[in-house]
PyMOL Python script that loads the backbone (N, CA, C, O; Angstrom):
from pymol import cmd

cmd.read_pdbstr("""\
ATOM      1  N   MET A   1      -2.234  11.289   6.890  1.00  0.00           N
ATOM      2  CA  MET A   1      -1.777  10.259   7.908  1.00  0.00           C
ATOM      3  C   MET A   1      -0.343  10.897   8.420  1.00  0.00           C
ATOM      4  O   MET A   1       0.528  10.943   7.551  1.00  0.00           O
ATOM      5  N   PRO A   2       0.030  11.434   9.833  1.00  0.00           N
ATOM      6  CA  PRO A   2       0.840  11.688  10.672  1.00  0.00           C
ATOM      7  C   PRO A   2       2.141  10.739  10.648  1.00  0.00           C
ATOM      8  O   PRO A   2       2.147   9.538  10.378  1.00  0.00           O
ATOM      9  N   ALA A   3       3.071  11.421  10.939  1.00  0.00           N
ATOM     10  CA  ALA A   3       4.240  10.659  10.496  1.00  0.00           C
ATOM     11  C   ALA A   3       4.494   9.525  12.016  1.00  0.00           C
ATOM     12  O   ALA A   3       4.095   9.691  13.168  1.00  0.00           O
ATOM     13  N   ARG A   4       5.175   8.577  11.512  1.00  0.00           N
ATOM     14  CA  ARG A   4       5.238   7.147  12.872  1.00  0.00           C
ATOM     15  C   ARG A   4       5.896   6.162  12.412  1.00  0.00           C
ATOM     16  O   ARG A   4       6.588   6.446  11.434  1.00  0.00           O
ATOM     17  N   ARG A   5       5.926   5.263  12.709  1.00  0.00           N
ATOM     18  CA  ARG A   5       6.415   4.264  12.451  1.00  0.00           C
ATOM     19  C   ARG A   5       6.143   3.569  11.396  1.00  0.00           C
ATOM     20  O   ARG A   5       4.928   3.376  11.383  1.00  0.00           O
ATOM     21  N   LEU A   6       6.720   3.026  10.382  1.00  0.00           N
ATOM     22  CA  LEU A   6       6.398   2.651   9.162  1.00  0.00           C
ATOM     23  C   LEU A   6       5.273   1.477   9.414  1.00  0.00           C
ATOM     24  O   LEU A   6       4.059   1.537   9.217  1.00  0.00           O
ATOM     25  N   GLU A   7       6.139   0.298   9.957  1.00  0.00           N
ATOM     26  CA  GLU A   7       5.310  -0.958  10.542  1.00  0.00           C
ATOM     27  C   GLU A   7       3.484  -0.336  11.251  1.00  0.00           C
ATOM     28  O   GLU A   7       2.457  -1.014  11.271  1.00  0.00           O
ATOM     29  N   ASP A   8       3.590   0.540  11.546  1.00  0.00           N
ATOM     30  CA  ASP A   8       2.323   0.975  12.651  1.00  0.00           C
ATOM     31  C   ASP A   8       1.409   1.326  11.289  1.00  0.00           C
ATOM     32  O   ASP A   8       0.309   0.781  11.197  1.00  0.00           O
ATOM     33  N   ARG A   9       1.774   2.057  10.439  1.00  0.00           N
ATOM     34  CA  ARG A   9       1.289   2.548   9.348  1.00  0.00           C
ATOM     35  C   ARG A   9       0.609   1.441   8.148  1.00  0.00           C
ATOM     36  O   ARG A   9      -0.435   1.557   7.505  1.00  0.00           O
ATOM     37  N   ILE A  10       1.849   0.126   8.133  1.00  0.00           N
ATOM     38  CA  ILE A  10       1.228  -0.737   7.692  1.00  0.00           C
ATOM     39  C   ILE A  10       0.335  -1.598   8.186  1.00  0.00           C
ATOM     40  O   ILE A  10      -0.451  -2.202   7.456  1.00  0.00           O
ATOM     41  N   ARG A  11       0.381  -1.761   9.735  1.00  0.00           N
ATOM     42  CA  ARG A  11      -1.041  -2.653  10.256  1.00  0.00           C
ATOM     43  C   ARG A  11      -2.481  -1.648  10.366  1.00  0.00           C
ATOM     44  O   ARG A  11      -3.636  -2.024  10.566  1.00  0.00           O
ATOM     45  N   GLU A  12      -2.088  -0.592  10.210  1.00  0.00           N
ATOM     46  CA  GLU A  12      -3.291   0.331  10.434  1.00  0.00           C
ATOM     47  C   GLU A  12      -3.585   0.432   8.830  1.00  0.00           C
ATOM     48  O   GLU A  12      -4.603   1.097   8.641  1.00  0.00           O
ATOM     49  N   LEU A  13      -3.163   0.101   7.978  1.00  0.00           N
ATOM     50  CA  LEU A  13      -3.624   0.346   6.149  1.00  0.00           C
ATOM     51  C   LEU A  13      -4.667  -1.061   6.340  1.00  0.00           C
ATOM     52  O   LEU A  13      -5.888  -1.198   6.260  1.00  0.00           O
ATOM     53  N   CYS A  14      -3.555  -1.990   6.624  1.00  0.00           N
ATOM     54  CA  CYS A  14      -4.133  -3.415   6.603  1.00  0.00           C
ATOM     55  C   CYS A  14      -5.716  -3.930   7.134  1.00  0.00           C
ATOM     56  O   CYS A  14      -6.538  -4.755   6.735  1.00  0.00           O
ATOM     57  N   ALA A  15      -5.614  -2.753   8.480  1.00  0.00           N
ATOM     58  CA  ALA A  15      -7.173  -2.709   9.001  1.00  0.00           C
ATOM     59  C   ALA A  15      -7.905  -2.176   8.673  1.00  0.00           C
ATOM     60  O   ALA A  15      -9.003  -2.725   8.773  1.00  0.00           O
ATOM     61  N   ARG A  16      -7.893  -1.268   8.277  1.00  0.00           N
ATOM     62  CA  ARG A  16      -8.902  -0.129   7.471  1.00  0.00           C
ATOM     63  C   ARG A  16      -9.100  -1.027   5.712  1.00  0.00           C
ATOM     64  O   ARG A  16     -10.214  -0.974   5.192  1.00  0.00           O
ATOM     65  N   ALA A  17      -8.246  -1.584   5.162  1.00  0.00           N
ATOM     66  CA  ALA A  17      -8.499  -1.889   3.880  1.00  0.00           C
ATOM     67  C   ALA A  17      -9.474  -3.613   4.268  1.00  0.00           C
ATOM     68  O   ALA A  17      -9.557  -4.322   3.265  1.00  0.00           O
ATOM     69  N   LEU A  18      -9.998  -4.093   5.300  1.00  0.00           N
ATOM     70  CA  LEU A  18     -10.652  -4.795   5.868  1.00  0.00           C
ATOM     71  C   LEU A  18     -12.212  -4.486   5.525  1.00  0.00           C
ATOM     72  O   LEU A  18     -13.047  -5.113   4.873  1.00  0.00           O
ATOM     73  N   TYR A  19     -12.255  -3.199   6.272  1.00  0.00           N
ATOM     74  CA  TYR A  19     -13.626  -2.675   6.059  1.00  0.00           C
ATOM     75  C   TYR A  19     -14.024  -1.318   5.525  1.00  0.00           C
ATOM     76  O   TYR A  19     -15.043  -0.699   5.833  1.00  0.00           O
ATOM     77  N   GLU A  20     -13.064  -0.936   4.669  1.00  0.00           N
ATOM     78  CA  GLU A  20     -13.869   0.194   3.667  1.00  0.00           C
ATOM     79  C   GLU A  20     -14.420  -0.367   2.235  1.00  0.00           C
ATOM     80  O   GLU A  20     -14.318  -1.528   1.840  1.00  0.00           O
ATOM     81  N   ARG A  21     -14.959   0.605   1.630  1.00  0.00           N
ATOM     82  CA  ARG A  21     -15.867   0.059   0.761  1.00  0.00           C
ATOM     83  C   ARG A  21     -15.110   1.373  -0.862  1.00  0.00           C
ATOM     84  O   ARG A  21     -14.724   2.521  -0.639  1.00  0.00           O
ATOM     85  N   ASP A  22     -15.116   0.776  -2.146  1.00  0.00           N
ATOM     86  CA  ASP A  22     -14.941   1.583  -3.148  1.00  0.00           C
ATOM     87  C   ASP A  22     -15.110   2.920  -2.773  1.00  0.00           C
ATOM     88  O   ASP A  22     -16.041   3.144  -1.999  1.00  0.00           O
ATOM     89  N   PRO A  23     -14.214   4.139  -3.257  1.00  0.00           N
ATOM     90  CA  PRO A  23     -13.357   4.030  -3.314  1.00  0.00           C
ATOM     91  C   PRO A  23     -12.013   4.646  -2.459  1.00  0.00           C
ATOM     92  O   PRO A  23     -11.036   5.332  -2.756  1.00  0.00           O
ATOM     93  N   GLN A  24     -12.485   4.065  -1.350  1.00  0.00           N
ATOM     94  CA  GLN A  24     -11.876   4.482  -0.196  1.00  0.00           C
ATOM     95  C   GLN A  24     -10.702   3.573  -0.539  1.00  0.00           C
ATOM     96  O   GLN A  24      -9.541   3.889  -0.800  1.00  0.00           O
ATOM     97  N   TRP A  25     -11.397   2.107  -0.463  1.00  0.00           N
ATOM     98  CA  TRP A  25     -10.338   0.657  -0.277  1.00  0.00           C
ATOM     99  C   TRP A  25      -9.539   1.002  -1.484  1.00  0.00           C
ATOM    100  O   TRP A  25      -8.317   1.014  -1.333  1.00  0.00           O
ATOM    101  N   SER A  26     -10.047   1.297  -2.708  1.00  0.00           N
ATOM    102  CA  SER A  26      -8.812   1.019  -3.544  1.00  0.00           C
ATOM    103  C   SER A  26      -7.393   1.996  -3.010  1.00  0.00           C
ATOM    104  O   SER A  26      -6.207   1.671  -2.945  1.00  0.00           O
ATOM    105  N   ALA A  27      -8.225   3.573  -2.606  1.00  0.00           N
ATOM    106  CA  ALA A  27      -6.969   4.426  -2.042  1.00  0.00           C
ATOM    107  C   ALA A  27      -6.142   4.002  -1.147  1.00  0.00           C
ATOM    108  O   ALA A  27      -4.951   4.276  -0.996  1.00  0.00           O
ATOM    109  N   THR A  28      -6.862   3.286  -0.530  1.00  0.00           N
ATOM    110  CA  THR A  28      -5.991   2.156   0.874  1.00  0.00           C
ATOM    111  C   THR A  28      -5.254   1.237   0.517  1.00  0.00           C
ATOM    112  O   THR A  28      -4.403   0.906   1.341  1.00  0.00           O
ATOM    113  N   LEU A  29      -5.286   0.552  -0.696  1.00  0.00           N
ATOM    114  CA  LEU A  29      -4.530  -0.425  -0.780  1.00  0.00           C
ATOM    115  C   LEU A  29      -3.203   0.514  -1.752  1.00  0.00           C
ATOM    116  O   LEU A  29      -2.047   0.092  -1.788  1.00  0.00           O
ATOM    117  N   ILE A  30      -3.562   1.576  -2.347  1.00  0.00           N
ATOM    118  CA  ILE A  30      -2.495   1.825  -2.680  1.00  0.00           C
ATOM    119  C   ILE A  30      -1.547   2.492  -2.063  1.00  0.00           C
ATOM    120  O   ILE A  30      -0.383   2.472  -2.462  1.00  0.00           O
ATOM    121  N   GLN A  31      -1.916   3.114  -1.089  1.00  0.00           N
ATOM    122  CA  GLN A  31      -0.898   3.329   0.271  1.00  0.00           C
ATOM    123  C   GLN A  31      -0.584   2.131   1.046  1.00  0.00           C
ATOM    124  O   GLN A  31       0.498   2.171   1.632  1.00  0.00           O
ATOM    125  N   LEU A  32      -1.285   1.077   1.181  1.00  0.00           N
ATOM    126  CA  LEU A  32      -0.346   0.018   1.475  1.00  0.00           C
ATOM    127  C   LEU A  32       0.094  -0.320   0.596  1.00  0.00           C
ATOM    128  O   LEU A  32       1.041  -1.022   0.952  1.00  0.00           O
ATOM    129  N   GLN A  33       0.027  -0.284  -0.760  1.00  0.00           N
ATOM    130  CA  GLN A  33       1.390  -1.011  -1.398  1.00  0.00           C
ATOM    131  C   GLN A  33       2.854  -0.032  -1.160  1.00  0.00           C
ATOM    132  O   GLN A  33       3.909  -0.564  -0.816  1.00  0.00           O
ATOM    133  N   LEU A  34       2.745   1.262  -1.368  1.00  0.00           N
ATOM    134  CA  LEU A  34       3.662   2.388  -1.410  1.00  0.00           C
ATOM    135  C   LEU A  34       4.343   1.908   0.117  1.00  0.00           C
ATOM    136  O   LEU A  34       5.546   1.782   0.345  1.00  0.00           O
ATOM    137  N   ALA A  35       3.227   1.685   1.068  1.00  0.00           N
ATOM    138  CA  ALA A  35       4.252   1.513   2.541  1.00  0.00           C
ATOM    139  C   ALA A  35       4.966   0.046   2.438  1.00  0.00           C
ATOM    140  O   ALA A  35       6.166   0.157   2.689  1.00  0.00           O
ATOM    141  N   ILE A  36       4.604  -1.195   2.165  1.00  0.00           N
ATOM    142  CA  ILE A  36       4.950  -2.570   1.984  1.00  0.00           C
ATOM    143  C   ILE A  36       6.584  -2.052   0.758  1.00  0.00           C
ATOM    144  O   ILE A  36       7.718  -2.296   1.168  1.00  0.00           O
ATOM    145  N   GLN A  37       6.396  -1.467  -0.449  1.00  0.00           N
ATOM    146  CA  GLN A  37       7.282  -0.942  -1.067  1.00  0.00           C
ATOM    147  C   GLN A  37       8.677  -0.270  -0.392  1.00  0.00           C
ATOM    148  O   GLN A  37       9.842  -0.379  -0.775  1.00  0.00           O
ATOM    149  N   GLU A  38       8.111   0.474   0.773  1.00  0.00           N
ATOM    150  CA  GLU A  38       9.333   1.035   1.383  1.00  0.00           C
ATOM    151  C   GLU A  38       9.843   0.531   2.746  1.00  0.00           C
ATOM    152  O   GLU A  38      10.816   0.904   3.401  1.00  0.00           O
ATOM    153  N   HIS A  39       9.028  -0.308   2.965  1.00  0.00           N
ATOM    154  CA  HIS A  39       9.508  -1.252   4.091  1.00  0.00           C
ATOM    155  C   HIS A  39      10.416  -2.055   3.320  1.00  0.00           C
ATOM    156  O   HIS A  39      11.386  -2.296   4.038  1.00  0.00           O
ATOM    157  N   SER A  40      10.543  -2.568   2.215  1.00  0.00           N
ATOM    158  CA  SER A  40      10.906  -3.453   1.459  1.00  0.00           C
ATOM    159  C   SER A  40      12.451  -2.631   1.186  1.00  0.00           C
ATOM    160  O   SER A  40      13.463  -3.307   1.372  1.00  0.00           O
ATOM    161  N   LEU A  41      12.585  -1.385   0.811  1.00  0.00           N
ATOM    162  CA  LEU A  41      13.526  -0.665   0.416  1.00  0.00           C
ATOM    163  C   LEU A  41      14.442  -0.364   1.577  1.00  0.00           C
ATOM    164  O   LEU A  41      15.638  -0.241   1.313  1.00  0.00           O
ATOM    165  N   ARG A  42      13.955  -0.199   3.098  1.00  0.00           N
ATOM    166  CA  ARG A  42      14.539  -0.070   3.911  1.00  0.00           C
ATOM    167  C   ARG A  42      15.254  -1.558   4.634  1.00  0.00           C
ATOM    168  O   ARG A  42      16.256  -1.523   5.347  1.00  0.00           O
ATOM    169  N   VAL A  43      14.495  -2.838   4.271  1.00  0.00           N
ATOM    170  CA  VAL A  43      14.919  -3.527   4.865  1.00  0.00           C
ATOM    171  C   VAL A  43      16.276  -3.965   3.719  1.00  0.00           C
ATOM    172  O   VAL A  43      17.420  -4.255   4.071  1.00  0.00           O
ATOM    173  N   ALA A  44      15.845  -3.918   2.537  1.00  0.00           N
ATOM    174  CA  ALA A  44      16.977  -4.189   1.908  1.00  0.00           C
ATOM    175  C   ALA A  44      18.246  -3.187   1.813  1.00  0.00           C
ATOM    176  O   ALA A  44      19.271  -3.585   1.260  1.00  0.00           O
ATOM    177  N   ASN A  45      18.190  -2.255   2.201  1.00  0.00           N
ATOM    178  CA  ASN A  45      19.241  -1.396   2.569  1.00  0.00           C
ATOM    179  C   ASN A  45      20.006  -1.207   3.848  1.00  0.00           C
ATOM    180  O   ASN A  45      21.093  -0.630   3.894  1.00  0.00           O
ATOM    181  N   ALA A  46      19.285  -1.805   5.052  1.00  0.00           N
ATOM    182  CA  ALA A  46      19.459  -2.163   5.979  1.00  0.00           C
ATOM    183  C   ALA A  46      20.525  -3.353   5.690  1.00  0.00           C
ATOM    184  O   ALA A  46      21.661  -2.907   5.532  1.00  0.00           O
ATOM    185  N   CYS A  47      20.439  -4.506   5.603  1.00  0.00           N
ATOM    186  CA  CYS A  47      20.917  -5.381   5.048  1.00  0.00           C
ATOM    187  C   CYS A  47      22.552  -4.955   4.105  1.00  0.00           C
ATOM    188  O   CYS A  47      23.687  -5.228   4.496  1.00  0.00           O
ATOM    189  N   THR A  48      22.264  -4.413   3.134  1.00  0.00           N
ATOM    190  CA  THR A  48      23.349  -3.843   2.392  1.00  0.00           C
ATOM    191  C   THR A  48      24.481  -3.129   3.280  1.00  0.00           C
ATOM    192  O   THR A  48      25.708  -3.229   3.253  1.00  0.00           O
ATOM    193  N   GLY A  49      23.567  -2.334   4.113  1.00  0.00           N
ATOM    194  CA  GLY A  49      24.855  -1.487   4.824  1.00  0.00           C
ATOM    195  C   GLY A  49      25.591  -2.466   5.412  1.00  0.00           C
ATOM    196  O   GLY A  49      26.811  -2.399   5.263  1.00  0.00           O
ATOM    197  N   SER A  50      25.096  -3.430   6.096  1.00  0.00           N
ATOM    198  CA  SER A  50      25.213  -4.626   7.354  1.00  0.00           C
ATOM    199  C   SER A  50      26.549  -4.924   6.315  1.00  0.00           C
ATOM    200  O   SER A  50      27.656  -4.423   6.517  1.00  0.00           O
ATOM    201  N   ILE A  51      26.270  -5.729   5.299  1.00  0.00           N
ATOM    202  CA  ILE A  51      27.267  -6.422   4.456  1.00  0.00           C
ATOM    203  C   ILE A  51      28.452  -5.439   4.241  1.00  0.00           C
ATOM    204  O   ILE A  51      29.558  -5.566   4.766  1.00  0.00           O
ATOM    205  N   VAL A  52      28.134  -4.602   3.534  1.00  0.00           N
ATOM    206  CA  VAL A  52      29.317  -3.308   3.382  1.00  0.00           C
ATOM    207  C   VAL A  52      30.110  -2.898   4.541  1.00  0.00           C
ATOM    208  O   VAL A  52      31.336  -2.803   4.481  1.00  0.00           O
ATOM    209  N   VAL A  53      29.233  -2.583   5.896  1.00  0.00           N
ATOM    210  CA  VAL A  53      30.463  -2.307   6.691  1.00  0.00           C
ATOM    211  C   VAL A  53      30.933  -3.780   7.517  1.00  0.00           C
ATOM    212  O   VAL A  53      31.952  -3.752   8.206  1.00  0.00           O
ATOM    213  N   GLY A  54      30.287  -4.798   7.423  1.00  0.00           N
ATOM    214  CA  GLY A  54      30.625  -5.923   7.812  1.00  0.00           C
ATOM    215  C   GLY A  54      30.159  -6.252   9.193  1.00  0.00           C
ATOM    216  O   GLY A  54      30.535  -7.233   9.833  1.00  0.00           O
ATOM    217  N   LYS A  55      29.184  -5.217   9.655  1.00  0.00           N
ATOM    218  CA  LYS A  55      28.951  -5.710  11.447  1.00  0.00           C
ATOM    219  C   LYS A  55      27.147  -6.184  10.911  1.00  0.00           C
ATOM    220  O   LYS A  55      26.474  -5.832   9.942  1.00  0.00           O
ATOM    221  N   PRO A  56      26.945  -6.850  11.743  1.00  0.00           N
ATOM    222  CA  PRO A  56      26.017  -7.357  12.188  1.00  0.00           C
ATOM    223  C   PRO A  56      24.564  -6.585  12.242  1.00  0.00           C
ATOM    224  O   PRO A  56      24.875  -5.496  12.725  1.00  0.00           O
ATOM    225  N   LEU A  57      23.445  -6.566  12.056  1.00  0.00           N
ATOM    226  CA  LEU A  57      22.530  -5.500  11.835  1.00  0.00           C
ATOM    227  C   LEU A  57      22.146  -5.856  13.110  1.00  0.00           C
ATOM    228  O   LEU A  57      22.348  -7.016  13.469  1.00  0.00           O
ATOM    229  N   ILE A  58      21.666  -5.126  13.802  1.00  0.00           N
ATOM    230  CA  ILE A  58      21.234  -5.150  15.583  1.00  0.00           C
ATOM    231  C   ILE A  58      20.055  -4.453  15.335  1.00  0.00           C
ATOM    232  O   ILE A  58      20.161  -3.282  14.972  1.00  0.00           O
ATOM    233  N   ILE A  59      18.502  -5.150  15.514  1.00  0.00           N
ATOM    234  CA  ILE A  59      17.377  -4.784  15.215  1.00  0.00           C
ATOM    235  C   ILE A  59      16.499  -4.211  16.833  1.00  0.00           C
ATOM    236  O   ILE A  59      15.977  -5.157  17.423  1.00  0.00           O
ATOM    237  N   GLU A  60      16.384  -3.313  17.284  1.00  0.00           N
ATOM    238  CA  GLU A  60      16.090  -3.021  18.681  1.00  0.00           C
ATOM    239  C   GLU A  60      14.321  -2.888  18.050  1.00  0.00           C
ATOM    240  O   GLU A  60      13.739  -2.264  17.163  1.00  0.00           O
ATOM    241  N   ARG A  61      13.990  -3.823  19.054  1.00  0.00           N
ATOM    242  CA  ARG A  61      12.207  -3.915  18.864  1.00  0.00           C
ATOM    243  C   ARG A  61      11.667  -2.914  19.484  1.00  0.00           C
ATOM    244  O   ARG A  61      12.515  -2.310  20.141  1.00  0.00           O
ATOM    245  N   ARG A  62      10.489  -2.414  19.574  1.00  0.00           N
ATOM    246  CA  ARG A  62       9.979  -0.948  19.899  1.00  0.00           C
ATOM    247  C   ARG A  62       9.155  -1.927  21.253  1.00  0.00           C
ATOM    248  O   ARG A  62       8.535  -2.966  21.027  1.00  0.00           O
ATOM    249  N   GLN A  63       9.354  -1.229  22.821  1.00  0.00           N
ATOM    250  CA  GLN A  63       8.653  -1.874  23.769  1.00  0.00           C
ATOM    251  C   GLN A  63       7.147  -1.472  23.718  1.00  0.00           C
ATOM    252  O   GLN A  63       6.817  -0.289  23.637  1.00  0.00           O
ATOM    253  N   ALA A  64       6.219  -2.520  23.769  1.00  0.00           N
ATOM    254  CA  ALA A  64       4.635  -1.879  23.942  1.00  0.00           C
ATOM    255  C   ALA A  64       4.362  -1.342  25.179  1.00  0.00           C
ATOM    256  O   ALA A  64       3.255  -0.855  25.409  1.00  0.00           O
TER     257      ALA A  64
END
""", "prot")
cmd.dss("prot")
cmd.show_as("cartoon", "prot")
cmd.util.cbc("prot")
cmd.orient("prot")
């Protein structure tokens, strides 16, 4: 899977999970679980960093 935004990868994996059958479905769910865990860690690290530094976290949204 090419490198791109993690949120885009999660969206794609969710869409794939709807239409795939075993064994691809199981592999897709494993990838989705790992991507969600990575996202959770990133959010936790960003929150921790903003608390330690004392500055609010500014989230920039991508323009579609």
